[in-house]
C-alpha positions as CSV (number, residue, x, y, z in Angstrom):
1,M,-8.2,-4.7,-12.3
2,S,-4.9,-3.2,-13.9
3,S,-1.7,-5.3,-13.9
4,Q,-0.2,-2.9,-11.3
5,D,-2.9,-3.6,-8.9
6,E,-2.6,-7.2,-9.3
7,Q,1.2,-6.9,-8.6
8,F,0.8,-4.8,-5.5
9,P,-2.5,-5.7,-3.9
10,A,-1.5,-4.3,-0.4
11,A,-0.7,-0.9,-1.9
12,A,-4.2,-0.4,-2.9
13,A,-5.4,-1.1,0.6
14,P,-5.9,1.8,3.0
15,E,-3.7,1.8,6.1
16,P,-5.3,2.1,9.5
17,A,-5.2,5.3,11.2
18,A,-3.3,4.4,14.4
19,T,-1.4,1.2,14.9
20,S,-2.0,-0.8,18.1
21,A,1.7,-0.2,19.4
22,D,0.9,3.6,19.3
23,E,-2.0,3.5,21.5
24,G,-1.3,5.0,24.8
25,M,2.3,5.8,23.9
26,T,3.4,9.6,23.6
27,W,5.5,10.6,20.5
28,W,8.6,11.1,22.7
29,Y,8.4,7.7,24.4
30,R,7.9,5.9,21.1
31,W,11.1,7.8,20.0
32,L,12.8,6.7,23.3
33,C,12.0,3.2,22.5
34,R,13.1,3.4,19.0
35,I,16.5,4.9,20.0
36,A,16.9,2.2,22.7
37,G,16.2,-0.5,20.1
38,V,19.1,0.9,17.7
39,I,21.5,1.4,20.4
40,G,20.7,-2.0,21.6
41,G,21.2,-3.4,18.0
42,M,24.6,-1.6,17.7
43,S,25.4,-3.1,21.2
44,C,24.5,-6.6,20.2
45,A,26.4,-6.4,17.0
46,F,29.7,-5.3,18.5
47,A,29.5,-7.5,21.5
48,G,28.3,-10.5,19.3
49,L,31.3,-9.9,17.1
50,W,33.7,-9.9,19.9
51,N,32.1,-12.8,21.4
52,C,32.7,-14.7,18.0
53,V,36.5,-14.3,18.4
54,T,37.1,-17.3,20.4
55,I,37.5,-21.1,20.3
56,N,34.6,-22.1,22.4
57,P,31.7,-23.2,20.4
58,L,28.9,-21.8,22.8
59,N,30.4,-18.3,22.7
60,I,30.4,-18.4,19.1
61,A,26.8,-19.5,19.0
62,A,26.0,-16.7,21.6
63,G,27.8,-14.1,19.4
64,V,26.0,-15.3,16.4
65,W,22.7,-15.1,17.8
66,M,23.5,-11.7,19.3
67,M,24.3,-10.5,15.7
68,L,21.0,-11.9,14.6
69,N,19.5,-9.9,17.5
70,A,21.1,-6.9,16.2
71,F,19.8,-7.4,12.6
72,V,16.2,-8.0,13.9
73,L,16.3,-4.9,16.2
74,F,17.4,-2.8,13.2
75,L,14.9,-4.3,10.9
76,C,12.1,-3.7,13.3
77,E,13.2,-0.4,14.8
78,A,15.2,1.3,12.3
79,P,14.1,0.0,8.9
80,F,16.0,2.7,7.2
81,C,19.3,0.9,8.0
82,C,18.1,-2.0,6.0
83,Q,16.7,-0.2,3.0
84,F,18.4,-2.4,0.6
85,I,16.8,-5.5,1.9
86,E,13.5,-6.4,-0.1
87,F,11.6,-7.7,2.8
88,A,12.6,-5.0,5.4
89,S,9.5,-2.9,5.0
90,A,7.1,-5.6,5.3
91,V,8.8,-6.8,8.3
92,S,8.9,-3.2,9.8
93,A,5.3,-2.7,9.0
94,R,4.4,-6.0,10.6
95,A,6.6,-5.1,13.8
96,D,4.7,-1.8,14.0
97,R,1.3,-3.5,14.3
98,L,2.4,-5.5,17.2
99,R,1.2,-4.5,20.8
100,A,3.7,-3.4,23.2
101,W,3.8,-6.3,25.3
102,Q,4.3,-8.6,22.4
103,K,7.4,-6.5,21.4
104,A,8.5,-6.5,25.1
105,A,8.3,-10.3,25.4
106,F,10.2,-10.8,21.8
107,Y,12.9,-8.3,22.7
108,C,13.5,-9.6,26.1
109,G,13.2,-13.2,25.0
110,M,15.9,-12.5,22.3
111,A,18.1,-10.9,24.6
112,V,17.9,-13.7,27.2
113,F,18.7,-16.5,25.0
114,P,22.4,-15.6,24.3
115,V,23.0,-15.1,28.1
116,M,21.7,-18.6,28.7
117,L,24.0,-20.0,26.1
118,S,27.1,-18.4,27.4
119,L,27.1,-16.4,30.5
120,T,30.0,-14.0,30.1
121,L,30.4,-10.2,30.7
122,T,30.3,-9.7,26.9
123,T,26.9,-11.3,26.4
124,L,25.5,-9.6,29.6
125,F,26.6,-6.1,28.5
126,G,25.9,-6.8,25.1
127,N,22.4,-7.8,25.4
128,A,21.6,-5.2,28.3
129,V,20.4,-2.5,26.2
130,A,18.3,-4.8,23.9
131,F,16.7,-6.2,27.1
132,A,16.2,-2.9,28.3
133,T,14.4,-2.0,25.1
134,G,11.8,-4.8,25.8
135,V,11.4,-3.3,29.4
136,L,10.6,0.1,28.0
137,Y,8.0,-1.7,25.6
138,G,6.7,-3.4,28.6
139,L,6.2,-0.4,30.8
140,S,4.2,1.3,27.8
141,A,1.8,-1.9,28.0
142,L,1.2,-1.2,31.4
143,G,-0.5,2.0,30.5
144,K,-0.2,5.5,31.9
145,K,-0.2,6.4,35.4
146,G,-3.2,7.8,37.0
147,D,-3.5,11.6,37.8
148,A,-3.1,12.6,41.4
149,I,-6.6,14.5,41.6
150,A,-8.4,11.2,40.7
151,Y,-6.3,9.2,43.4
152,A,-7.1,11.9,45.9
153,R,-10.8,11.8,45.3
154,I,-10.8,8.0,45.6
155,H,-8.8,8.3,48.8
156,Q,-11.2,11.1,50.2
157,Q,-14.2,8.8,49.3
158,Q,-12.6,5.6,51.0
159,K,-11.8,7.7,54.0
160,Q,-15.3,9.1,54.3
161,M,-16.7,5.6,53.8
162,D,-14.6,4.2,56.6
163,E,-15.6,7.1,58.9
164,E,-19.3,6.3,58.2
165,K,-18.8,2.6,59.1
166,L,-17.1,3.5,62.2
167,T,-19.7,5.9,63.4
168,G,-22.3,3.6,62.2
169,T,-20.9,0.9,64.6
170,L,-20.2,3.2,67.4
171,E,-24.1,4.3,67.2
172,G,-25.2,0.7,67.2
173,Q,-23.2,-0.1,70.4
174,A,-24.7,2.7,72.3
């Protein structure tokens, strides 16, 4: 093994073809989730900074947590914003391997905590888009909606079975 392979063992390993977060998500929905994450990060950062301009310690703690939320959202959803941080690419790659329901639980949990610390309009509106990002990931975890043709066939078969049961009970009574 060369010295370069010893320094960077992860670079030599092949990447999986599709990550688990991408399974079942269309490209535009994946981009919608990422854009919502970036907007949620900006919203958390500005509202967190505004929340820190106070003398109430709970508001300051909620503001600091919101700025931490913004950093995590930028790190996971837009790693190019954190390109000068050494571990940004590793964290982003790890976040991309998470399933959609895991991201949903993480983002929603991150957004609820500052609201529980300090229930103000700033924390509610600041965390709303971050929470919505978690909801979008949660909806993608539910999967695609079935097509109308398959549901129509199932409904038709159910109706036909109900009619057969009804005629069978009527014939049995006669």
